[in-house]
OpenMM code with the backbone's topology and positions (N, CA, C; nanometers):
from openmm import Vec3, app, unit

residues = "MET ALA LYS HIS GLY GLY TYR MET GLY GLY MET SER GLY MET ASN MET ASN ASN LEU MET LYS GLN ALA GLN LYS MET GLN ALA GLN MET GLN GLN GLN ALA GLN GLU LEU GLU THR LYS GLU PHE LYS ALA THR SER GLY GLY GLY ALA VAL SER VAL THR VAL SER GLY ARG LYS GLU LEU LYS ASN ILE GLU ILE ALA LYS GLU ALA VAL ASP PRO GLU ASP VAL GLU MET LEU GLN ASP MET ILE MET ALA ALA VAL ASN ASP ALA LEU HIS GLN VAL ASP GLY GLU ASN ALA LYS MET MET GLY GLY LEU ASN GLY LEU ASN GLY LEU LEU".split()
positions = [
    Vec3(-1.9224, 0.1486, -4.9307),
    Vec3(-1.8850, 0.2041, -4.8317),
    Vec3(-1.6840, 0.1651, -4.9020),
    Vec3(-1.5941, 0.2601, -4.8096),
    Vec3(-1.5022, 0.2637, -4.8517),
    Vec3(-1.4277, 0.1591, -4.7139),
    Vec3(-1.3019, 0.0621, -4.7608),
    Vec3(-1.2260, -0.0196, -4.6633),
    Vec3(-1.1222, 0.1152, -4.5519),
    Vec3(-1.1445, 0.0878, -4.4480),
    Vec3(-1.0184, 0.1622, -4.4123),
    Vec3(-0.9074, 0.0545, -4.3540),
    Vec3(-0.7825, 0.1081, -4.4111),
    Vec3(-0.6808, 0.0268, -4.3709),
    Vec3(-0.6334, 0.0289, -4.2315),
    Vec3(-0.5888, -0.0645, -4.2104),
    Vec3(-0.5728, -0.0894, -4.0723),
    Vec3(-0.6431, -0.0500, -3.9350),
    Vec3(-0.7263, -0.0518, -3.9969),
    Vec3(-0.7938, -0.0262, -3.9374),
    Vec3(-0.8658, -0.1236, -3.7563),
    Vec3(-0.8670, -0.0600, -3.6228),
    Vec3(-0.8502, -0.1947, -3.5621),
    Vec3(-0.9400, -0.1207, -3.4433),
    Vec3(-1.0409, -0.1334, -3.4379),
    Vec3(-1.1568, -0.1179, -3.3707),
    Vec3(-1.1483, 0.0387, -3.3031),
    Vec3(-1.1043, 0.1133, -3.3933),
    Vec3(-1.0354, 0.2540, -3.3849),
    Vec3(-0.9829, 0.3079, -3.3441),
    Vec3(-0.8729, 0.1559, -3.3278),
    Vec3(-0.6962, 0.2226, -3.2699),
    Vec3(-0.6167, 0.1926, -3.4231),
    Vec3(-0.5327, 0.3095, -3.4525),
    Vec3(-0.3954, 0.2147, -3.5480),
    Vec3(-0.3336, 0.1565, -3.4510),
    Vec3(-0.2596, 0.0657, -3.5447),
    Vec3(-0.1513, -0.0259, -3.4852),
    Vec3(-0.0702, 0.0509, -3.3994),
    Vec3(-0.0346, 0.1575, -3.4290),
    Vec3(0.0876, 0.2849, -3.4209),
    Vec3(0.0052, 0.2916, -3.2408),
    Vec3(-0.1175, 0.3433, -3.2148),
    Vec3(-0.1696, 0.3607, -3.1518),
    Vec3(-0.1616, 0.2843, -3.0197),
    Vec3(-0.1783, 0.1519, -3.1027),
    Vec3(-0.1833, 0.0339, -3.0075),
    Vec3(-0.0176, 0.0223, -2.9033),
    Vec3(0.0348, 0.0280, -3.0243),
    Vec3(0.2023, 0.0559, -2.9716),
    Vec3(0.2057, 0.1186, -2.8243),
    Vec3(0.1544, 0.2311, -2.8776),
    Vec3(0.1678, 0.3234, -2.7760),
    Vec3(0.1182, 0.2851, -2.5966),
    Vec3(-0.0244, 0.2185, -2.6976),
    Vec3(-0.0563, 0.1545, -2.5077),
    Vec3(-0.0148, 0.0970, -2.4779),
    Vec3(0.0687, -0.0121, -2.5798),
    Vec3(0.0893, -0.0874, -2.4521),
    Vec3(0.2125, -0.0363, -2.4169),
    Vec3(0.2883, 0.0419, -2.4757),
    Vec3(0.4245, 0.1145, -2.3723),
    Vec3(0.4227, 0.1440, -2.3017),
    Vec3(0.2799, 0.2116, -2.3318),
    Vec3(0.2100, 0.3049, -2.1636),
    Vec3(0.1768, 0.2055, -2.0787),
    Vec3(0.1505, 0.0800, -2.0880),
    Vec3(0.0715, -0.0030, -1.9991),
    Vec3(0.1791, -0.0434, -1.9551),
    Vec3(0.3194, -0.1396, -2.0113),
    Vec3(0.4094, -0.1771, -1.9428),
    Vec3(0.5235, -0.0898, -1.8666),
    Vec3(0.5116, 0.0627, -1.8616),
    Vec3(0.5606, 0.1782, -1.8125),
    Vec3(0.5298, 0.1788, -1.6945),
    Vec3(0.3791, 0.1302, -1.7069),
    Vec3(0.3293, 0.1493, -1.5239),
    Vec3(0.3113, 0.0261, -1.4659),
    Vec3(0.2833, -0.0605, -1.5530),
    Vec3(0.3639, -0.2274, -1.4785),
    Vec3(0.4916, -0.2090, -1.4122),
    Vec3(0.5842, -0.1206, -1.4651),
    Vec3(0.6887, -0.1478, -1.3983),
    Vec3(0.7246, -0.0524, -1.2888),
    Vec3(0.6288, 0.0704, -1.2825),
    Vec3(0.6116, 0.1767, -1.1926),
    Vec3(0.5449, 0.0735, -1.0884),
    Vec3(0.4811, 0.0401, -1.0906),
    Vec3(0.3751, -0.0340, -0.9913),
    Vec3(0.4547, -0.1746, -0.9531),
    Vec3(0.5179, -0.1897, -1.0032),
    Vec3(0.6120, -0.2884, -0.9128),
    Vec3(0.7358, -0.2625, -0.8277),
    Vec3(0.7897, -0.1556, -0.8989),
    Vec3(0.8854, -0.0762, -0.8557),
    Vec3(0.8060, 0.0142, -0.6733),
    Vec3(0.7148, 0.0569, -0.6728),
    Vec3(0.6520, 0.1107, -0.5937),
    Vec3(0.5947, 0.0511, -0.4463),
    Vec3(0.6011, -0.0958, -0.5406),
    Vec3(0.5224, -0.2250, -0.4394),
    Vec3(0.6948, -0.2902, -0.3473),
    Vec3(0.7724, -0.2623, -0.4164),
    Vec3(0.8958, -0.3267, -0.3416),
    Vec3(0.9479, -0.2306, -0.2430),
    Vec3(0.9210, -0.1120, -0.3023),
    Vec3(0.9724, 0.0324, -0.1821),
    Vec3(0.8765, -0.0167, -0.0770),
    Vec3(0.7479, -0.0108, -0.1211),
    Vec3(0.6953, -0.0410, -0.0003),
    Vec3(0.6906, -0.1362, 0.0883),
    Vec3(0.7593, -0.2269, 0.0194),
    Vec3(0.7679, -0.3653, 0.1692),
    Vec3(0.8712, -0.3445, 0.2298),
    Vec3(0.9777, -0.2557, 0.1528),
    Vec3(1.1146, -0.1966, 0.2547),
    Vec3(1.0613, -0.0788, 0.3460),
    Vec3(0.9425, -0.0809, 0.3708),
    Vec3(0.9612, 0.0369, 0.4864),
    Vec3(0.8765, -0.0202, 0.5641),
    Vec3(0.9032, 0.0619, 0.6899),
    Vec3(0.8366, 0.0243, 0.8331),
    Vec3(0.7517, 0.1435, 0.8675),
    Vec3(0.6302, 0.0371, 0.9431),
    Vec3(0.5472, 0.1466, 1.0246),
    Vec3(0.5435, 0.1577, 1.1727),
    Vec3(0.5332, 0.2547, 1.2392),
    Vec3(0.4838, 0.2764, 1.3410),
    Vec3(0.3778, 0.2866, 1.4258),
    Vec3(0.3388, 0.2400, 1.5401),
    Vec3(0.2046, 0.2937, 1.5991),
    Vec3(0.2412, 0.2853, 1.7327),
    Vec3(0.1350, 0.3898, 1.8024),
    Vec3(0.1332, 0.3809, 1.9705),
    Vec3(-0.0231, 0.3545, 2.0201),
    Vec3(-0.0453, 0.2975, 2.1586),
    Vec3(-0.1630, 0.3358, 2.1847),
    Vec3(-0.1408, 0.3580, 2.3364),
    Vec3(-0.2300, 0.3545, 2.4157),
    Vec3(-0.2141, 0.3812, 2.5657),
    Vec3(-0.1342, 0.4860, 2.5883),
    Vec3(-0.1389, 0.6219, 2.5135),
    Vec3(-0.0345, 0.7011, 2.5056),
    Vec3(0.1199, 0.6789, 2.5268),
    Vec3(0.1474, 0.5927, 2.4155),
    Vec3(0.2980, 0.5487, 2.4308),
    Vec3(0.2906, 0.3889, 2.4995),
    Vec3(0.2128, 0.3180, 2.5546),
    Vec3(0.2693, 0.2155, 2.6404),
    Vec3(0.2937, 0.1091, 2.5959),
    Vec3(0.2195, 0.0476, 2.4540),
    Vec3(0.1982, 0.0373, 2.3561),
    Vec3(0.2366, 0.0592, 2.2429),
    Vec3(0.3766, 0.0119, 2.1588),
    Vec3(0.4660, 0.0306, 2.0157),
    Vec3(0.4392, -0.0589, 1.9382),
    Vec3(0.3716, -0.0560, 1.8224),
    Vec3(0.4350, -0.1408, 1.7236),
    Vec3(0.5218, -0.1227, 1.6118),
    Vec3(0.5400, -0.2024, 1.5465),
    Vec3(0.6170, -0.1582, 1.4015),
    Vec3(0.5824, -0.2848, 1.2954),
    Vec3(0.5213, -0.2511, 1.2228),
    Vec3(0.4690, -0.3689, 1.0987),
    Vec3(0.5604, -0.3247, 0.9688),
    Vec3(0.5941, -0.3650, 0.8958),
    Vec3(0.6971, -0.3807, 0.7634),
    Vec3(0.5516, -0.3373, 0.6510),
    Vec3(0.6207, -0.3069, 0.5262),
    Vec3(0.5458, -0.2776, 0.4247),
    Vec3(0.4597, -0.4043, 0.4072),
    Vec3(0.4784, -0.5322, 0.4108),
    Vec3(0.4351, -0.6232, 0.3778),
    Vec3(0.3088, -0.6942, 0.4839),
    Vec3(0.3374, -0.5720, 0.6089),
    Vec3(0.2202, -0.5918, 0.6518),
    Vec3(0.2914, -0.7711, 0.8002),
    Vec3(0.4022, -0.7013, 0.7808),
    Vec3(0.4303, -0.8189, 0.8713),
    Vec3(0.4657, -0.7223, 1.0617),
    Vec3(0.3981, -0.7923, 1.1379),
    Vec3(0.4667, -0.7866, 1.2516),
    Vec3(0.6174, -0.7860, 1.2926),
    Vec3(0.6831, -0.6721, 1.3404),
    Vec3(0.8226, -0.6678, 1.3362),
    Vec3(0.8892, -0.6595, 1.4798),
    Vec3(0.7731, -0.5749, 1.5300),
    Vec3(0.8132, -0.5619, 1.6952),
    Vec3(0.7112, -0.5049, 1.7705),
    Vec3(0.7236, -0.5632, 1.8754),
    Vec3(0.5822, -0.5065, 2.0000),
    Vec3(0.7337, -0.4109, 2.1436),
    Vec3(0.6752, -0.3230, 2.1840),
    Vec3(0.7275, -0.2315, 2.3193),
    Vec3(0.5894, -0.2520, 2.3923),
    Vec3(0.6205, -0.2947, 2.4867),
    Vec3(0.5217, -0.2922, 2.6041),
    Vec3(0.6117, -0.2364, 2.7498),
    Vec3(0.5387, -0.1014, 2.7760),
    Vec3(0.6023, -0.0292, 2.8894),
    Vec3(0.5318, -0.1155, 3.0556),
    Vec3(0.6201, -0.1246, 3.1260),
    Vec3(0.5926, -0.2305, 3.2351),
    Vec3(0.4955, -0.1717, 3.2748),
    Vec3(0.4177, -0.0288, 3.2651),
    Vec3(0.3316, 0.0006, 3.3799),
    Vec3(0.1815, -0.0156, 3.3013),
    Vec3(0.2349, -0.0875, 3.1861),
    Vec3(0.1385, -0.1153, 3.1000),
    Vec3(0.0461, -0.2482, 3.1730),
    Vec3(0.1401, -0.3416, 3.2071),
    Vec3(0.0772, -0.5303, 3.2415),
    Vec3(0.0646, -0.4911, 3.3918),
    Vec3(-0.0618, -0.4951, 3.3601),
    Vec3(-0.1717, -0.4834, 3.4907),
    Vec3(-0.2622, -0.6448, 3.4728),
    Vec3(-0.1884, -0.7552, 3.5547),
    Vec3(-0.2561, -0.9092, 3.5947),
    Vec3(-0.3966, -0.8687, 3.6196),
    Vec3(-0.4395, -0.7539, 3.6529),
    Vec3(-0.5856, -0.7573, 3.6918),
    Vec3(-0.6762, -0.7296, 3.5957),
    Vec3(-0.5825, -0.6353, 3.4834),
    Vec3(-0.6757, -0.6129, 3.3307),
    Vec3(-0.6134, -0.6236, 3.2120),
    Vec3(-0.5775, -0.7322, 3.1882),
    Vec3(-0.4931, -0.8019, 3.0895),
    Vec3(-0.5809, -0.7769, 2.9674),
    Vec3(-0.7128, -0.7711, 2.9717),
    Vec3(-0.8030, -0.7096, 2.8605),
    Vec3(-0.7150, -0.5422, 2.7652),
    Vec3(-0.7089, -0.4534, 2.9005),
    Vec3(-0.7140, -0.3107, 2.8624),
    Vec3(-0.5721, -0.3586, 2.7907),
    Vec3(-0.4953, -0.4142, 2.8109),
    Vec3(-0.3108, -0.4458, 2.7598),
    Vec3(-0.3599, -0.4912, 2.5859),
    Vec3(-0.4647, -0.6308, 2.6196),
    Vec3(-0.4761, -0.6854, 2.4921),
    Vec3(-0.5253, -0.5511, 2.3618),
    Vec3(-0.5967, -0.4286, 2.4415),
    Vec3(-0.6920, -0.3670, 2.3856),
    Vec3(-0.5691, -0.3206, 2.3211),
    Vec3(-0.4869, -0.2278, 2.3623),
    Vec3(-0.3926, -0.1668, 2.3891),
    Vec3(-0.3223, -0.2167, 2.2206),
    Vec3(-0.2965, -0.3535, 2.2533),
    Vec3(-0.1941, -0.4075, 2.1421),
    Vec3(-0.2646, -0.4017, 2.0008),
    Vec3(-0.4001, -0.4253, 1.9986),
    Vec3(-0.4810, -0.4525, 1.8753),
    Vec3(-0.4943, -0.2970, 1.8388),
    Vec3(-0.5263, -0.2176, 1.8981),
    Vec3(-0.5403, -0.0612, 1.8195),
    Vec3(-0.3638, -0.0101, 1.7908),
    Vec3(-0.3021, -0.0563, 1.8560),
    Vec3(-0.1670, -0.0097, 1.7845),
    Vec3(-0.1182, -0.0665, 1.6667),
    Vec3(-0.1324, -0.2509, 1.6262),
    Vec3(-0.1322, -0.2911, 1.5353),
    Vec3(-0.2267, -0.2610, 1.4394),
    Vec3(-0.3501, -0.2067, 1.4623),
    Vec3(-0.4675, -0.1888, 1.3498),
    Vec3(-0.4160, -0.0484, 1.3017),
    Vec3(-0.3561, 0.0694, 1.4000),
    Vec3(-0.3136, 0.1846, 1.3398),
    Vec3(-0.1893, 0.1396, 1.2726),
    Vec3(-0.1427, 0.0657, 1.2779),
    Vec3(0.0347, 0.0542, 1.2011),
    Vec3(-0.0408, 0.0118, 1.0890),
    Vec3(-0.1206, -0.1197, 1.0625),
    Vec3(-0.1592, -0.1649, 0.9262),
    Vec3(-0.2341, -0.0421, 0.8492),
    Vec3(-0.3266, 0.0290, 0.8939),
    Vec3(-0.3582, 0.1575, 0.8142),
    Vec3(-0.2761, 0.2126, 0.7685),
    Vec3(-0.1991, 0.2937, 0.8371),
    Vec3(-0.0702, 0.3104, 0.7899),
    Vec3(0.0114, 0.2522, 0.6543),
    Vec3(0.0079, 0.1268, 0.6399),
    Vec3(0.0659, 0.0943, 0.5309),
    Vec3(-0.0569, 0.0980, 0.4144),
    Vec3(-0.1678, 0.0605, 0.4350),
    Vec3(-0.2791, 0.0758, 0.3609),
    Vec3(-0.2534, 0.2576, 0.2887),
    Vec3(-0.2789, 0.3206, 0.3547),
    Vec3(-0.2602, 0.4579, 0.3321),
    Vec3(-0.1460, 0.4816, 0.2800),
    Vec3(-0.0598, 0.4443, 0.2549),
    Vec3(0.1270, 0.4340, 0.1953),
    Vec3(0.0892, 0.3865, 0.0650),
    Vec3(0.0080, 0.2881, 0.0740),
    Vec3(0.0146, 0.2498, -0.0419),
    Vec3(-0.0948, 0.2694, -0.1246),
    Vec3(-0.2518, 0.3478, -0.0807),
    Vec3(-0.2683, 0.3892, -0.1821),
    Vec3(-0.2539, 0.5376, -0.2295),
    Vec3(-0.1574, 0.5918, -0.1629),
    Vec3(-0.0999, 0.7078, -0.1956),
    Vec3(0.0101, 0.6720, -0.3253),
    Vec3(0.0866, 0.5816, -0.3285),
    Vec3(0.1800, 0.5463, -0.4221),
    Vec3(0.0688, 0.4998, -0.5296),
    Vec3(-0.0293, 0.4327, -0.5232),
    Vec3(-0.0707, 0.4029, -0.6430),
    Vec3(-0.1684, 0.5517, -0.7078),
    Vec3(-0.2028, 0.6076, -0.5900),
    Vec3(-0.2630, 0.7320, -0.6798),
    Vec3(-0.1915, 0.7953, -0.7279),
    Vec3(-0.0771, 0.7898, -0.7510),
    Vec3(0.0151, 0.8665, -0.8194),
    Vec3(0.0458, 0.8165, -0.9458),
    Vec3(-0.0023, 0.7085, -1.0073),
    Vec3(-0.0324, 0.6370, -1.1246),
    Vec3(-0.1565, 0.6869, -1.1798),
    Vec3(-0.1984, 0.8097, -1.2435),
    Vec3(-0.2997, 0.8586, -1.2752),
    Vec3(-0.2926, 0.8317, -1.4581),
    Vec3(-0.2146, 0.7782, -1.5084),
    Vec3(-0.1999, 0.7502, -1.6210),
    Vec3(-0.2637, 0.6518, -1.6432),
    Vec3(-0.3343, 0.5790, -1.5415),
    Vec3(-0.3892, 0.4509, -1.6299),
    Vec3(-0.5389, 0.4996, -1.6611),
    Vec3(-0.5812, 0.6140, -1.6013),
    Vec3(-0.6940, 0.6927, -1.6504),
    Vec3(-0.6851, 0.7393, -1.8230),
    Vec3(-0.5794, 0.7968, -1.8822),
    Vec3(-0.5756, 0.8493, -1.9615),
    Vec3(-0.5359, 0.7488, -2.0715),
    Vec3(-0.5028, 0.5660, -1.9985),
    Vec3(-0.4966, 0.4721, -2.1312),
    Vec3(-0.6701, 0.3875, -2.1350),
    Vec3(-0.7382, 0.4600, -2.0577),
    Vec3(-0.9027, 0.3960, -2.0606),
    Vec3(-0.9733, 0.4802, -2.1535),
] * unit.nanometer
topology = app.Topology()
chain = topology.addChain("A")
for resn in residues:
    res = topology.addResidue(resn, chain)
    for name in ("N", "CA", "C"):
        topology.addAtom(name, app.Element.getBySymbol(name[0]), res)
C-alpha cells in the first residue's frame, strides 16, 4: 500500500487552514452581531397600551410605563399580568432577533 503524504484524516493541511480561517471569520461575525444586539432596545405593550416596557438586547429591563387608568387598587393582579405580558413579549423579541441574526450565519453548515 502506498502512503499518502500530508494525509490528515481526509483533509490536507491547506483545507484545514481554510477551515480555520472560515471558523475565525464566523466567530468574529458572531461577536459583532452579539454586540449589535446588546445595543438594541425592544419595546412591547399590553392591555391596549396601558403598560409599555422597554428591554435591552442584553435582556435588561430599561423602562416601564403604566397609564394611570391601569392602576386599580381593587385589581392589582390585572396590572401585574399586563406587566408580565409586556415584559415577556419584549424578551421574546430579543430572542427572535438573536435567532434571526444567528440564522444568517449559515456558513457553519458548510464547515461541518
